[in-house]
N, C-alpha and C positions, 0 to 999 in steps of 0.2 A: 437513518438516525440512530445513534446509539441509546440505549435503554439501561437504566440503571435503579437499583433498588436503593433508597435514601432512608436511613434509619437515625434519628436523632436521639441522642443520649444526655440525660443529666442527672444528677443525684437526688434522691427523693426529697432531702431538706433544702435544696436551693430553691428560691421562689419559682415557681412553675412558669409564671408568665414571661420570666426572663428567658428561660430554656425555650420555650416555644418560639419566641420572637427571634431568637438567634438562629434556631434551626429552621424556621420558615424563611428567614432572609437568605440564608445560605442555599435553600433548595430553590427559591425564587432566582438567584443569581446563577445557578446551573441551568434552569429551564431557560434562561435568557440567552444563555450560550447556544441552545439548541439541544440540550439533553432531556429526553423523555424520562421521567420518574414515577417510580411507584413509592409514595411516601408513607412512612410510619413514624411519628413523633406526638408526644415525647415517650421515650422509653427511661423508666427510672428502676432502681434496685428496690422496689417495694417488696416488703417481706413476704407476701404471698406470690410474687413473681407474675402478677397479672399482666404488667405491662410486656414482660419478655413472652408470654404465651400470645398475647395480642400480636406483637410483632411477627412471631413465627406463623402464626395462623394467617396474617395477612399477606405473608410473601410466599407461602407454600402454594405451589401452582402457578405462580406468576413467572413470565419469561423475561429474564433481564441478564444483561451482559456482564454487569459489575455491582459489587455491593459497597455503596458509600457509608461508611461508618462515622457518622458526624458527632465528634464530642464536644458538647456546649458547655461542658463543667466537669468537676470532678465526678467520676462514676466508678464504683468498685468493679474490677475486671471481670468477676464472674457473671455480672449482669450481662455483660457485652458478648463474652464468649458463648453463653447459654443461646444467644441469637444467631451468632456468626458460625457456630459448628454446625448448624443445619445447612449451612451453604458455604462450606470449606473449600469445595471443588471450584468455586467462581472467585476470579480477581476481585481484590478489595481495595478501597481507599481508606486509610486511617487518617481523618481530617480533624485536626484540632483547631477549634475557633479560638477567639482571643478576647480579652476584656475591652475596656473603653476608658475614657477620660472624662471625668466630671469636674470641669474647672481645673484646679492644679491635683486633684486626686485620681489615682489610678483604681479603677474598679475591676475586679476580677472575679469569675466563677472557677477559676483554678482548671481551666481547660487542659492546660499542659501537665497538670498534675495526672489528669485522667489518662492523656495519650502516653505520657512516659512510663505510666504503669502498664499500658496495654502493648507497646510496640515490641518489646521483647518477647512477651507472651505469643503474640502473633507470630514472631519468628520461630520460636520453640515448637509451635504447633505445626509449623510447615506450611502456613498460608502463603499465598501469592499476593504480595500486597505492596503499596506504596504508602509512606509515611509523609504527610504534609502538614505544616501548622502556619496559621495566621499570626501575624505580628501587628500589634497596637500601631496604628498610625501609617500602616502600609497597606496597598491594595490586598484584597483577600486572594486566596490561593484558588479562585474558582476555575481560571483557566487550566491550571496545572491538574485539577481534579477532572475536569473536562476531558483533557488530553489523554488521561490514563483510562478513563472510561471509553474513549474512542479505540484505544489500543486493545482493550479488552473485547470490543465489538469486532475488531478486525480478526482477533485471535480465534473468536467463535466462528466467524465466517470462513476463516482457513481451514478450520477442523472438518469442514465439508465441502470444500472447494474443489473444483475438477478444472484439470488442464488436458487440453486435447494435443496429441502429438502424431503428426502425420509422419510415418517413418522413425527412424532413431539414428542418432549418432552420424549426423551428416559430416561429410568430409573425413570420418573416422577421428573426430576431434575427441580429446580426453576431458576438457574442462567444462562440456556442455552436458555432460552425463549426471545422473542422480540415482541413489540408492532408494528404491520404492519403499521398502520396509521402514527404514529410519526416518524417511522423510514424512511417512504417515504417522509414525510413533510421536516424532518429536514436534511436528509442525501441523500436520493434519491433511494437506492438500493430496488428492489422487492424480497421477499423470498417467492418462489412459492413452495408449497408443493404438492407432490403427493404420491400415495400409493404404498407400497412395492410389492403389487400384481402386478403393472404394470411392475416392474423389473423381477418379476418371469415368467409373462406371456411372456415377451420378450426372457428371458433366455430359455425357453423351444423352441423358434424357432431358436436358434443359432445352427449351425450345427457342427460336430465335426472336420470337416475341418477348419472352421474358428477359433475354438478354439485351434487347434493345431497349426495354424498359429501365433497366439498370443504367445503361448508357445514357439515356435522355433524363432520368431523374437524379442521377449522382454523379457520374463522370462528367457529365456537361458542366459542371460547378468548377472543374479544374482548368487552370490556365494552360494552355498548350502553346509551348514556344515555337512548336513546328507540329504539323498534323501527324497524328500517329497512324499506322496501318489499321484499316478498318476491321481486319482479321484479328489483331492484336487486342482490339478493343472488345471485340466479341468474346474472346478466350478470357480476358480478365473478367468480364461480367459473369460469363458461365461458370468458371472456377470459383469465384466468389459465392455464386448461389449455390454451387454443389457442396463448398465447405460449409457455408451457413446452416444448410440442411442438417448436416452431422452436429454441427455446434447446439443447434437448437434443440434436436432430438435427444442429446446427452446432456444438456445443461452446462456446457464449458463456459467457464468465465475468462478463459485465456486459450491461445493456441500458437502451435509453432509448425511449421512445414519443412520437410526435407527441402533444402533450397538448392544448392550446387549440385549435389549429386542425386538429387531428385526431380524438382520441378524444371530446373534447366537443363540437366543432362537427359533425362528420360521423356519428358514432355516437351523440351525446347521452348519452355516459356518462363522467364523470369518472374517470380511471385510478387513483385512490389506492390502493383496495383491490387492484387487480392488482399494483402494485408492492409493496405490503405483503406479499402472498403470495409473489411472486417472491423478496424478500428474506428472509423469515422462513423459508418451506418450502423454497427451492432454495439458499438462500445466494448469491444473486446481487448484484452491485453494480447498483443502480438509481438513475435520475436521469431526471427529467422533461424535457421540452422539447428533445429532440435534442441535449442537451448534451454535445458530442463529448469535448471535453477534460476536462470534469467527470468524465465515466465513466472516462477514462484515469487521472486522479487518483486516482479510487477504487480501482482496481486497483493502483497504486503503493502506496497507504497500506495497503490489505488485505494484499497479499503481505507487507509490511514488519511489521504489527502483528497480524495476524490478527484485527482488528476489522471490522466492516461497513462503516466508512469512510462515514458518512451525510452528506448535505448539508444545508446551511442557506443561506438567502439573507437579504439585508439589507434591514431597515424603517426603522431610525432610527440616527443616529450621535449620541452624546453627548460630553462633554468626555473621559470616562474610560472609555467603554464602546461597544459596539455593540449594537442589538437584533437578532438573527438567528433567524429562524423559517421555518417552511414552511406553504403554504397547502394542504397535502394530507396528508402522511404522514411518519412516521418508523418505521424498523424496529423491531421489538420489543425488539431487544437494548439500545436506548439509551433505552428508556422507565422512567420512575421509577414503579412501580406497575402495570405491565402496560398492555396495548393498550386504549385507549378510544376508541370511535367514536361517531358519530351521524349520523343523516341532515341535510344541509344543502344549501343552494343559494346561488350567488354570482352576482349581478347577473342576466343573462338566460340562465345556464347552467343545465343541468338539475340537479336533485337528485341527489346523489351520497351515498356513504357517506365522511364525513370523519374522519380520524384527529385526534383532540383529545388525544392523551396528553401527560402531563408528561414533559419531557426530563431525564434524569439531570444534576445538576449536578457539577462537578469541574474539574480542571485540564485544558485541551484545548489540542491543536495544530490550527491552521486554515490550510489550504494550497491552493493553486491552480496548476496547470499552464497556461502560457500561451505563445504564439508572438508574438515581435516581429521583424518584418522577416527572417522565415526561421530565426530561432535560437529555442531553447526555454528558458524561464526558470520557476523555481518561486518564487511568493510564498509567504512561510511567516512565521507569528507564532505565539506561544504567549499564553495568556490564562487567565483563570479564569471558567469558566462558572457562573452563578448563576441560581436560578429567576427569571423575569421578573415585573414588575409586572403587575397586570391590564391588559391591552390587546387591541384588536381591529383587524381591517382593515376599513374602510369598505366596504359593498356586500354583506355577508353578511345573509341573513334574520335578523331579530331574534327572540329574544335572541342577538346576536353570538357566535359560538364563541370560546373562547380557545384560539388555534393553538399548536401545539407550537413551543417555542423556547427561548432562553437569552439572557440578558444578559451578553455576554462581555467582562470587565474587560481592557483592554489598556495597555500601558506608554505608548503614543503612539498615540492614535487618528488625530491628523493625518497623521503619517507613514504609517500604513497606508492611510487615505482616499486620499493622493496617490499611492499605489502600487496600489490595487485593481484588479483584473483581469476580474472579472465579478461578477454579482449571486450567483452560486452559489460557495460555498467547500466544502470537504470537511473533516470534523470527525473526529478521533480523541481518545480520552481519554488523557491522560498527556503527558508532553514527549517527543515523537518526532522531535525535531530532528536528531538525531544520525544515526538510520537513514535519514531521509529525505534529509540532507545527503549520507550516504555513497552512497545510490542515484544522487542527482543528480551526484555526482563521476565515478561509474563510466559514467554515460550523458553526461557532457559538458554537463549542464544547470546554468546558473548560479542560484544562489540570490539573491533579491532581497527 
């Protein structure tokens, strides 16, 4: 749950009962959305500045993600700034309420006189903030304020988030790398690498009973189109438990493994079921092939939406859509009809447990964090994901599996293609552009 400080302002000569009611109604609407509030109201421009001191004292020592500066009427700028300067490092919402109609008369407390006096001041002071205002006769901007507070909460979580990376730069890819110092400076997460040897060493200590428990408790929920090799089942359970130990000890919120040149090549085991178990049982963001910024994009989307933020990669472009799928797994959360798996082998790789689940259709937001010349950008589009036609990737043992995927209808495939930043993009359901944009604004990330 996101938490915000809510400070309601109004000029000392405005009827105090009006200011209190407007602020209390606004605060209640935010709490109804699910925002936890620390409330201070009303704050006026009283000559002795008692209200300003009261607000500062009430908020100092409190832990909150965002400061909602609620303007319920005209207020001299100095009274607001004397409060906000104490919390200038925290994202803010400058929220102007509005008047009301009494019969054929409009009654106002000059809310937007207050906000228009303050907006440029906040900008000049270098605050990170969003300016919203209500309009008489239209719904309040409660949801807009809530979404910004949610983004502020996500930004705070990212500042101390940790992603685990077993190995580095799978297949010697360029686009999956990340620059650690700039990522830490600009966004916050730490990507910690560890050797695959550590997974193997821990795996060797996992007992058969523990492996069988995972098989009985977790993997038995999967729909097997064909029975898998018992040894493959035990390996999946054992490597999952070994990796889980590392994630639990180090507090990882996301993880990636060296896939093709690691698990498959060195250990002879495709890691799809390991990712499935980590995602479904532990709630971790998972992505293969040491995709560093893919992992971070997942964390951003998950913190904002609460969804698992799964990845898809591109197979074909069409005039009106893209075919996006995965050659390994999708989390159970996004399956249509449950998790379906089968044993399969690709090319010279060993047989593994392949996820062939159907992916839920629906409106989606597709995005990818990237770094260009030292600056971070977010490429983002919305589209409609529909069940794909029958398709296969050449190289699988016949009959080739129908891989999980969607055909995603886009307004402008050519524009997307000319800006595409990687083969992996992160998918969430619904139009999440507002909250993602808010987060990017807070972090100074340009949307493209």
